N, C-alpha and C positions, 0 to 999 in steps of 0.2 A: 716555807710558809707563804700562803697566798696573801697578797696585799688586798686592800679594800677594792681598788680599781679592778683587779683581776677577778675577784668574786662577783662584782657588779657585771662585768662583761660576760661571765659564764651564765649567770642568771638571765641576762637579756637574751643571750643566744638560745638558751633552752626555751624561753618564752616564745620567741619567734618561731622556733622549730615546731612547737606544739600548735601554735596558731596556724602555721602553714599546713601542717598535717590535717587539721580539722577542716580548713577551707577547701582542701583538695579531696576530702573524703567522698567516696561514691558508695552508696549502699549496695550490698551484695546482690540484692534483688534487681538492681538496675545495671550491673556491670556488663551483662551480656549484650545490652543495647549500645555499648560503647559511648555512654553518656559522659561528658567531661564538664567540669565546672569552669565557667568563664568569668572574666571581668568585662563588663560591657559599660561603656560610657558613650552616651549620645549627646552630642554638643547642642547648644542652643539653636533651635530652628531646624535641626537635622532630622532626617528620616533614615531608619535602617529597616531592613526586611529580614524576618526570621527565615533561615534557610532549612530548618528542620522542625518536625512536629513536637520535639521535646528539647527544652533548653534549661540547664541547671547553671545558675550563676552564684559565685561567692559574693560578687558585688555588682549591683545594677544602679547606675547613676543616670538619671534623665534630667538634663538641664531644661530651662524654661522653653516651652513651645516645641519640645522634641517629640518624635513619634516612633514607636515600635510597631511596624506593620506586619500583620499575619496574612499570608496569601490565602485567597478564597479556595485554593486547591487543597489546602490542609483541612481535613475534616475535623480534627481535634488537636488542640495545641495546649501543651502543659509547660508552664513557666514556674521555676523555683528560684528564689533569690534569698541568700543568707543575710544580705545587707542591702537595703534599698534607700536611695536618696532621690526624691522626685520633686522637680520644681513646679512652676506655675504653667497651667494650660498644656499639660502633657497628655499624650494620647496613646492608648493601645488600640490600633485600628484593625479590626477584623471583619469588615463589612463583606457581604456577599458581592459577587460581580454583577454589575448592571447589565441588562439585556442590551445587545448592540442594535442601534437604530439601522433599519433597512435590511435586517436579517430575519428570515422566516424561522419561527421557533420550531423545535423538534419536540413534540408532545406524544406520549404513549396513548394508544387506544383512541386515536382520532384521525380520521381521514378527511383532509381538507380539500374540498372540491372548488367551489366558487369563492370561498372565503379563506383568507390567510391570517394567521395569528402571529404577532411579533414575538421576538425572542424573550424568554422568561429570564428573570434575575435568578442567580444561584443562591443556595442557602449559605448563611454565615457559618464559619467554623465554631465548634464548641471550645470554650476556654476554661482551663483549670489553672488557677493562679494561687501560688503559695508564696507569700511575700512577708518578709520581716522588714517593716517600714520604720525608719528612724528619723526621716524628715520628709514632709509632704506639703506641697502647695495645692495643686489641683490636678487630678487625673481623670480622664474620660476613657472608659472602656466601651468601645463601640463595636457591637456584634450584630448590627442591623442587617436584615436580609437585603439582597440586591434588588434594585428596581427593575420592573418589567419595562421593556422598550416601548415607547409610545407608538401608536398607529401612525403610519406614514401616508397621510391622505393629502395630496396636493390639490390646491384650488387653482393652479396655474392653467391658462387656456391650453398650453401645449399638452398637458396630461389629460385634461378633460376631453380633448378631441380625439384621444387615442381610442382604438377599439377595445372591447372588453378583454379579448385574448392578449392584446399587447400590454394592457395595464396589469393584468394578473400574472404575466410572465416576468414582470419587473420585481426585484426584491424590495424595491422602495415602496411598493403598493401593498400595504398591510392594513386591513380594515379594523382589526381587533387588537388592542394593546396587549403586550406580553404580561404574564402573571408574575407577581412578586415572589421573592425567595423567603424562606423561613429565617427567623432570628436564631442566633446560636445560644445554647445554654451557657451560663456563666456561673462557675463555682469559685468563689473567692474565699480563701483561707488566709488570714493575716494576723500578725503579731505586731504591736506597736506600743511604745511607751506614751504616745500622744493620743488624744481623742480625735477620732476621724468621723466625719459626717458622711454617711452612705446614702446616696439617692438613686432612685431608678427614674429614667426619663425617656420619653419618646424622641429619638434622634433622627428619625427618617427624613425630616425637613431641616435638619440643623444647618446645612450649608447655605440655606436661603436666609437665615436669620443673621442679624448683625451680632458681632461678637460682643457678649456682655462682659462687664467687669468681673474679673476673677474673684471668687470668694476669698475673703481674708482668712477664713478658717480652713484647716486641712479637710479636703473633700475628695471623694471618689464618686463619679457619676457613671451609672451603668445604663446602656441603651441596647436592647436586644429584641426589638419588635420585628414584625415582618416588614418588608420593603414597600415601596409605593407601586401602584398600578395606575398609570396616567391615562385616564379615560376622556380627556378634554377633546382631543382631535376626533375620536370616534363619536362622541356626543354631538359635536358640531356638525359632523358629516351627516348623521342620520336625522338631525333636527332640520337641516336645510336641504335635504335631498329632494323634497317635493318641488322645490323651486328650480331644480336643475335636471332636465330630462336626461342628460348624459350620465348623471350619477344615480338617479332614481332607479334606473334599470339594473343597477349593480347591487341592489339589496340582497343580502345572503340568503340562500335557500337553506332550509333546515335550521332556521334560527332558534327554534325551541330546543332542539338537540344541542346546538352549540352553546346556548345559554346554560343548559344543564351541565354541560362539560366544564364550562368555566366555573360554575358554582362548586362543582365537585373538586376541581383543582385548587381553588382558593381555600377550601376547607382543609386541604392537605397541608397547606403552608401555615405554620404556627408561630406565635410569639415564643421566644426562647424562655426557658425557666432561669430563675436567678436565686442562688443560695449563697449566704455568706456566714462565716464563722470567725469570731475574734478569739484568738488563742491567748491564754494567759502567760504562756512561756514561748521561748524561741522555737520556731518550726524547724525541725531538722530535716535533712535531705530524705531520710528513709520514710518520713511521713507523707511525702508527695506521692500521690497515686497517679499513675499514668493510665489514662482511659482512652 
């Protein structure tokens, strides 16, 4: 005859086995992709980078000021978490790559003769988030497009005295700033027993602002606009060129065509779309759609 202690032990063992089996469950539709459930804990102030475009977690813990980074090379990233605990000032960072200063941009359908355009920012990845959130401080989801590199126009005497050919052969001599990248689409599906405030915000200049006090209420902020196109150097150059004979001769030919090209290219770069759904029940792994 079983004692009470033995019965308690058996019940506990069965409970743990069922819980473990559910936590490690992988839907049949996803098994071919070799997707595994992981436990991820990001410590306070730590950053980790997603190594694959699809990540299924049984547990995701983000301590205060921690960051999950999504590389710009991933076009679409899907994250599923059965259990989430997120602290204050946490970030899912999925910005596009900024254009590199001093690099000539590679643009389709454009032959650049006397004018060079700086490198463009890349598009941000699209994000598909399926999160069961049981504790939340503040989470920022940043899928802003990459910034275009600024024009590199030097006012130093050394560069101003160079010949036209010498200046244009230098990668540092770009008269037109690079074009920004598109924002990524963000699809947020979440279940939570707590009330969460969802905000959409322009984060393209967020790094320039002083850090504000974290909201005391659970909050998710989404930013997925296009990136920046820094026109200050080019504006200053063309505004002052009449006063410098060495620069005024370098006004670009075919300016109307070039302006039309930039207008067309910027129209192709779009702000990302944002959709969110609050689920009344726990989101199961098989509900996560990999796009």
